[in-house]
C-alpha positions in Angstrom: -41.2 -24.9 -57.7 -43.6 -27.7 -56.6 -47.3 -28.2 -56.7 -48.8 -28.7 -53.2 -51.4 -31.4 -52.7 -54.9 -30.1 -53.0 -58.4 -31.6 -52.4 -61.0 -29.9 -54.5 -63.8 -31.2 -56.6 -61.4 -31.9 -59.4 -61.4 -35.2 -61.3 -58.4 -37.0 -62.8 -59.0 -36.9 -66.5 -57.3 -35.0 -69.3 -58.9 -31.5 -69.7 -61.7 -32.7 -67.5 -62.5 -29.1 -66.3 -62.7 -25.8 -68.0 -59.4 -23.9 -67.8 -60.8 -21.2 -65.5 -61.8 -23.8 -62.9 -58.4 -25.6 -63.1 -56.6 -22.3 -62.6 -58.8 -21.3 -59.6 -58.5 -24.7 -58.0 -54.7 -24.8 -58.2 -54.0 -21.3 -57.0 -53.2 -19.9 -60.5 -51.2 -22.9 -61.8 -52.5 -25.1 -64.5 -51.6 -28.7 -63.6 -51.2 -31.5 -66.1 -53.7 -34.3 -66.1 -51.5 -36.4 -63.8 -51.6 -33.5 -61.3 -55.3 -33.3 -61.1 -56.9 -34.9 -58.2 -60.4 -36.4 -58.4 -63.4 -34.2 -58.6 -65.6 -36.2 -56.3 -63.6 -37.3 -53.3 -60.3 -38.3 -54.8 -57.8 -38.7 -51.9 -55.0 -36.2 -51.6 -51.6 -36.9 -53.1 -49.3 -38.2 -50.3 -46.3 -36.3 -51.7 -45.9 -32.9 -53.3 -45.8 -33.0 -57.1 -42.6 -31.6 -58.5 -42.4 -30.7 -62.2 -39.7 -32.6 -64.0 -36.5 -30.7 -64.8 -35.1 -33.4 -67.0 -34.2 -32.5 -70.6 -35.6 -35.8 -71.8 -38.9 -35.2 -73.6 -41.8 -36.1 -71.3 -43.4 -38.3 -73.9 -40.2 -40.4 -74.2 -40.1 -40.8 -70.4 -43.7 -41.9 -70.3 -43.1 -44.4 -73.1 -40.1 -45.8 -71.3 -42.1 -46.1 -68.1 -45.0 -47.9 -69.9 -42.5 -50.3 -71.5 -41.1 -51.1 -68.0 -44.6 -51.6 -66.6 -45.6 -54.0 -69.4 -42.2 -55.9 -69.0 -43.0 -56.3 -65.3 -46.4 -57.8 -66.1 -44.6 -60.2 -68.5 -42.0 -61.0 -65.9 -44.6 -61.8 -63.2 -46.6 -63.8 -65.7 -49.6 -62.3 -64.0 -52.0 -62.6 -67.0 -53.2 -66.2 -67.0 -56.5 -68.0 -67.3 -58.0 -70.0 -64.5 -58.9 -69.1 -60.9 -56.3 -68.3 -58.3 -58.1 -69.5 -55.1 -56.0 -67.2 -52.9 -57.0 -64.1 -55.0 -60.5 -65.3 -55.1 -60.8 -65.5 -51.3 -59.2 -62.1 -51.1 -61.6 -60.3 -53.4 -64.5 -62.1 -51.7 -63.4 -60.8 -48.4 -62.8 -57.3 -49.6 -66.2 -57.2 -51.2 -67.7 -58.4 -48.0 -65.9 -55.7 -46.0 -67.1 -52.9 -48.1 -70.5 -54.3 -49.2 -70.1 -53.3 -52.9 -71.5 -55.0 -55.9 -68.1 -55.8 -57.3 -64.5 -56.1 -56.2 -62.0 -56.7 -58.9 -58.3 -57.3 -59.4 -57.6 -55.8 -62.8 -54.3 -55.8 -64.8 -53.8 -53.0 -67.3 -52.2 -54.2 -70.5 -51.3 -52.0 -73.5 -54.8 -51.8 -74.8 -57.0 -54.0 -72.7 -57.8 -54.4 -69.0 -57.6 -58.0 -67.9 -59.8 -59.3 -65.1 -57.5 -61.4 -63.0 -60.1 -62.1 -60.2 -63.4 -60.7 -59.2 -66.2 -61.1 -56.7 -69.8 -60.3 -57.5 -72.0 -60.5 -60.6 -70.0 -59.5 -63.6 -71.6 -59.1 -67.0 -71.6 -62.6 -68.6 -69.8 -61.4 -71.8 -67.1 -59.7 -69.7 -66.8 -62.7 -67.5 -66.3 -65.0 -70.4 -63.8 -62.7 -72.1 -62.0 -61.8 -68.8 -61.1 -58.5 -70.4 -62.4 -55.2 -71.7 -61.0 -52.3 -73.7 -58.7 -50.2 -71.6 -60.4 -47.0 -72.8 -63.5 -48.2 -71.0 -61.7 -48.5 -67.7 -61.6 -46.3 -64.7 -58.6 -48.1 -63.4 -56.4 -46.6 -66.1 -56.5 -43.3 -64.3 -55.3 -44.8 -61.0 -52.6 -46.8 -62.8 -51.3 -43.8 -64.9 -51.2 -41.5 -61.9 -50.0 -44.3 -59.6 -52.3 -43.2 -56.8 -55.8 -44.1 -55.5 -58.9 -42.8 -57.2 -62.4 -42.4 -55.8 -65.5 -41.3 -57.6 -68.4 -41.3 -55.2 -71.1 -40.7 -57.7 -70.6 -40.7 -61.5 -73.9 -38.8 -61.9 -72.5 -36.0 -59.8 -69.7 -35.3 -62.2 -69.8 -33.9 -65.8 -66.7 -35.9 -66.8 -67.9 -39.4 -65.7 -71.6 -39.0 -66.4 -71.2 -40.8 -69.7 -68.5 -43.2 -68.4 -68.7 -46.6 -70.1 -69.3 -48.7 -67.0 -72.1 -46.4 -65.9 -73.8 -46.2 -69.2 -73.6 -50.0 -69.9 -73.7 -51.6 -66.4 -75.2 -48.9 -64.2 -72.1 -48.3 -62.1 -72.2 -45.1 -60.1 -69.3 -45.6 -57.6 -65.7 -46.4 -58.1 -62.8 -46.7 -55.7 -59.5 -48.1 -56.9 -55.9 -48.3 -55.6 -53.0 -49.2 -57.8 -51.1 -52.5 -57.5 -47.5 -51.3 -57.0 -44.9 -54.1 -57.3 -41.8 -54.3 -55.3 -40.0 -52.9 -58.3 -42.2 -49.8 -58.2 -44.3 -50.5 -61.3 -48.1 -50.0 -61.3 -49.5 -53.0 -63.1 -53.2 -52.7 -62.3 -55.7 -52.0 -59.5 -57.7 -53.5 -56.7 -61.0 -51.7 -57.2 -64.6 -51.5 -55.9 -67.6 -50.8 -58.1 -71.2 -50.2 -57.0 -74.5 -49.2 -58.5 -75.2 -46.8 -55.7 -73.1 -44.0 -54.3 -71.0 -44.8 -51.2 -69.2 -42.6 -48.7 -65.5 -43.5 -48.9 -62.8 -41.7 -46.9 -59.1 -42.0 -46.2 -59.5 -44.8 -43.6 -61.3 -47.0 -46.1 -58.7 -46.3 -48.7 -55.9 -47.3 -46.3 -57.6 -50.6 -45.7 -58.1 -51.1 -49.4 -54.4 -50.3 -49.9 -53.4 -53.0 -47.4 -55.5 -55.5 -49.4 -53.8 -54.3 -52.6 -50.4 -55.0 -51.1 -51.6 -58.5 -50.3 -52.7 -58.9 -54.0 -49.2 -57.8 -55.2 -47.6 -60.2 -52.8 -49.6 -63.1 -54.2 -48.9 -62.1 -57.8 -45.2 -61.9 -57.1 -45.1 -65.1 -55.2 -47.0 -67.0 -58.0 -44.8 -65.5 -60.6 -41.6 -66.5 -58.7 -42.9 -70.0 -58.2 -43.8 -70.3 -61.9 -40.4 -69.0 -63.0 -38.7 -71.5 -60.7 -40.9 -74.3 -62.0 -40.1 -73.2 -65.6 -36.4 -73.1 -64.8 -36.6 -76.6 -63.4 -38.5 -77.9 -66.4 -36.0 -76.3 -68.7 -33.1 -77.9 -66.8 -34.9 -81.2 -66.9 -35.4 -80.8 -70.6 -31.7 -80.0 -71.1 -30.8 -83.0 -68.9 -33.0 -85.3 -70.9 -31.6 -84.1 -74.2 -28.0 -84.6 -72.8 -28.9 -88.1 -71.6 -30.4 -89.0 -75.0 -27.2 -87.7 -76.7 -25.0 -89.7 -74.3 -27.1 -92.8 -74.7 -26.8 -92.6 -78.5 -23.0 -93.1 -78.3 -21.3 -96.5 -78.3 -18.5 -95.5 -75.8 -19.0 -95.8 -72.1 -19.3 -92.2 -70.9 -19.5 -90.4 -67.6 -19.4 -86.8 -66.7 -17.5 -85.9 -63.5 -17.7 -82.7 -61.5 -14.6 -80.9 -60.1 -14.4 -83.3 -57.2 -14.7 -86.4 -59.3 -18.3 -87.1 -58.4 -20.3 -88.7 -61.2 -23.0 -86.3 -62.5 -24.3 -88.4 -65.4 -23.6 -91.7 -67.2 -24.9 -93.1 -70.4 -26.7 -96.4 -71.0 -23.5 -98.2 -72.3 -21.7 -97.3 -69.1 -24.5 -98.6 -66.9 -25.0 -101.7 -69.0 -21.2 -102.5 -68.8 -21.3 -102.3 -65.0 -24.3 -104.6 -64.8 -22.9 -107.1 -67.3 -19.7 -107.4 -65.4 -21.2 -108.1 -62.0 -20.5 -104.7 -60.6 -22.9 -102.8 -58.4 -24.2 -100.0 -60.8 -24.6 -97.7 -57.8 -20.9 -97.7 -57.2 -20.2 -96.2 -60.6 -23.3 -94.2 -61.3 -24.6 -90.8 -60.4 -23.6 -89.6 -57.0 -20.6 -92.0 -56.7 -17.0 -90.6 -56.6 -15.2 -92.1 -59.6 -11.8 -91.1 -58.3 -12.4 -93.1 -55.1 -13.6 -96.0 -57.2 -10.4 -96.1 -59.3 -8.1 -95.5 -56.3 -9.7 -98.3 -54.3 -9.5 -100.9 -57.0 -7.7 -104.1 -56.2 -6.4 -107.0 -58.3 -4.5 -107.2 -61.5 -5.7 -103.9 -62.9 -5.2 -101.9 -59.7 -2.1 -100.1 -61.0 -3.8 -99.1 -64.2 -6.9 -97.8 -62.3 -4.7 -95.7 -60.0 -2.9 -94.3 -63.1 -6.2 -93.4 -64.7 -7.4 -91.7 -61.6 -4.2 -89.6 -61.6 -4.9 -88.7 -65.2 -8.4 -87.5 -64.3 -7.0 -85.3 -61.5 -4.5 -83.8 -63.9 -7.2 -82.8 -66.3 -9.5 -81.5 -63.6 -6.7 -79.3 -62.1 -5.7 -78.0 -65.6 -2.3 -79.6 -65.5 -3.1 -81.5 -68.6 -5.4 -80.6 -71.5 -6.4 -84.2 -71.9 -5.4 -87.8 -70.9 -5.7 -91.2 -72.6 -4.6 -94.7 -71.8 -5.0 -98.1 -73.3 -5.6 -100.9 -70.9 -6.6 -104.5 -70.8 -9.8 -105.5 -69.1 -10.2 -109.3 -69.7 -13.2 -111.3 -68.4 -13.2 -115.0 -67.7 -14.8 -115.6 -71.1 -13.1 -113.1 -73.4 -10.2 -110.8 -73.9 -11.0 -107.1 -74.0 -9.1 -103.9 -74.4 -10.3 -100.3 -73.8 -9.1 -96.8 -74.6 -9.8 -94.5 -71.6 -9.9 -90.8 -72.4 -10.4 -87.8 -70.2 -11.3 -84.4 -71.7 -12.2 -81.1 -69.9 -15.8 -80.0 -69.8 -16.6 -76.5 -68.4 -20.0 -76.2 -66.8 -21.1 -72.9 -65.2 -17.4 -71.8 -65.2 -16.5 -75.0 -63.2 -13.9 -77.4 -64.4 -15.6 -80.8 -65.0 -14.4 -83.7 -67.1 -15.9 -86.2 -69.5 -14.6 -89.7 -69.1 -15.0 -92.2 -71.9 -14.0 -95.9 -72.2 -14.1 -97.1 -75.7 -13.9 -100.8 -76.5 -10.9 -101.2 -78.9 -10.8 -105.0 -78.7 -11.4 -105.4 -82.4 -8.5 -103.2 -83.2 -6.2 -104.9 -80.8 -7.1 -108.3 -82.1 -6.5 -107.1 -85.7 -3.1 -105.8 -84.6 -2.3 -109.1 -83.0 -3.4 -110.9 -86.1 -1.1 -108.8 -88.2 1.8 -109.4 -85.8 1.2 -113.2 -86.0 1.0 -113.1 -89.7 4.3 -111.2 -89.9 6.0 -113.6 -87.6 4.7 -116.5 -89.7 5.9 -114.9 -92.9 9.3 -114.1 -91.5 9.6 -117.7 -90.3 8.8 -119.0 -93.8 11.1 -116.6 -95.5 13.8 -117.2 -93.0 14.0 -120.8 -94.0 14.3 -120.1 -97.7 17.6 -120.9 -99.4 17.6 -117.7 -101.4 18.7 -114.5 -99.9 15.6 -112.4 -99.3 15.4 -108.9 -97.9 12.5 -106.5 -97.5 12.9 -102.7 -97.5 10.4 -99.8 -96.9 9.7 -96.9 -99.1 12.8 -95.1 -97.7 15.1 -97.8 -98.9 15.7 -99.1 -95.4 15.9 -102.9 -94.9 13.2 -104.1 -92.5 13.8 -107.8 -92.9 16.6 -110.1 -94.0 16.5 -113.9 -93.9 19.3 -116.0 -92.8 20.6 -116.6 -96.3 20.8 -112.8 -96.8 22.7 -112.3 -93.6 25.2 -115.0 -94.6 25.7 -113.5 -98.0 26.2 -110.0 -96.6 28.3 -111.2 -93.7 26.3 -108.8 -91.6 22.7 -108.2 -90.3 21.3 -105.7 -92.9 18.2 -104.7 -91.0 18.2 -101.0 -90.6 20.8 -100.5 -93.4 20.2 -99.3 -96.9 21.3 -100.2 -100.5 24.1 -97.7 -100.2 26.0 -100.2 -98.1 27.6 -103.0 -100.0 25.6 -102.4 -103.2 27.6 -105.1 -105.0 26.4 -107.7 -102.5 22.6 -107.3 -103.1 22.5 -107.9 -106.8 19.1 -107.6 -108.4 16.1 -106.1 -106.6 12.5 -106.3 -107.8 9.3 -104.4 -107.1 6.4 -106.4 -105.5 4.8 -106.7 -109.0 8.0 -108.4 -110.3 9.5 -105.5 -112.2 13.2 -105.1 -111.8 14.5 -102.1 -109.8 17.3 -100.2 -111.6 20.4 -100.1 -109.5 20.4 -96.3 -109.5 17.1 -96.3 -107.7 
C-alpha cells in the first residue's frame, strides 16, 4: 500500500491537526508527520510515499540517517566562519529575484541552525552568533522531510501562529527547499523569509530548487578544495618531519623510488656533494642515482657500477639488502665509506634507502693496528729467544725465526699437541707459568 500525494491545507508538523481532519484529508489514512504536506501552500510530494516494510525499528533508521547527515556536514566542512563571496552573491541574487526581506543558506546541525550566508537585515544578535536553536527553525521541517516547504502566511495557520520567527522577528512567510548533496543527504536549506504574505507556486519553487543545487555545488567544491589543501599540508608536514629526521643523521642518505630516481636527500648528502666540487643537482631530488653511478668514470668507476647493481638487486627484491666498502680519496685526504642499500616500501611501492657512512676513522685505526702488528713481529722476529704467540684456542699465530729454527718447522697454525717437548715452558701474558697439561 502507498500514500498518494495530496495537496490540502495540511502543514508539516507533528500532530499539527486534529485527528479527524488528518483522517479526512488523507482519505481515511492517518499519515505520520513526514507524510503531512503543508497546510498553507506546501508543494505536493514528487513521489508517492510508501510505508517502510523493514523490520528495523523506525527510530533506529532515523538515528542512522541523522548520523549520516551530520557526518556529511563534517566531511564537507561546510560549517565555517567568514564570508563565502560566491554564496553571498548567490543569496543576494535570489533575494533580488523574489523580493523578500531575507534569503538564507542555513545548515542544520544536531541542535542548532547555522547561518552560512544570508542577504537582508538579520537581527544583530543572530548575525553575530551566526546560529539559532534548531527548535526555533522552520528549516528543520524541510530538512527532516527532505522536500520543499511553503507557508504563505503564518497568521493563517493555527500551528505556526506562535512560531518563534513570527513572534520575535515578525516573519509571516517562509519558503525553503532542502540542500541535497550528491550523496543524497539533506544538510540544510536555501530559504526565503518575509514579513508579508507572498504568493508562491510550483514555478517559483523550481527556480528556488535550481538555486539550491548551485549552493550545494559550491559547498561541495569548497569542501573538496579544503580537503585537498589539508591533504597537501599534511603531506608537506610529513615531508618536513622526514627531512628533519634525515638531516639529524650523520650518514649521507638518499631515498630512491623504484626507478632509482632520488626522492629526498639529507643535509649531509648535499653538503658532501658541494664540498667535493660536484653539481648538487646531479645527485639531488629528481636526478636518477642509478644513471649517476653507471656513468661514473675514473678510478672508482668499477665500484660505482657495482654499487648500482646492488641497488637494482634490492629494488627488484633479489636481495634483502646490500653493502659495500669503498675508498673515496680526495687530493687532500684519504677517505673510506660504507655504502648500504635497504628496502623501503612506500604506498606498496618498492623504494630504497641509500646511505654512505664515513668509516675513515675505523679504517685508519685498522691500518694502525696492522702497522703496529708488523712492527712488533719485526722486533720479535729479530730476538735470539724462541718466541711464539698463540690464541685462546691454543693455535699458534706467530713464531719468530728462532722458534722456527728450534722446531725445525713453521709452527704458525699448529698447536701445543705437536712436538710438545720442543716448546718447553709457556707463560701467560702476566708472567705466570702455564702448566703443560693446559
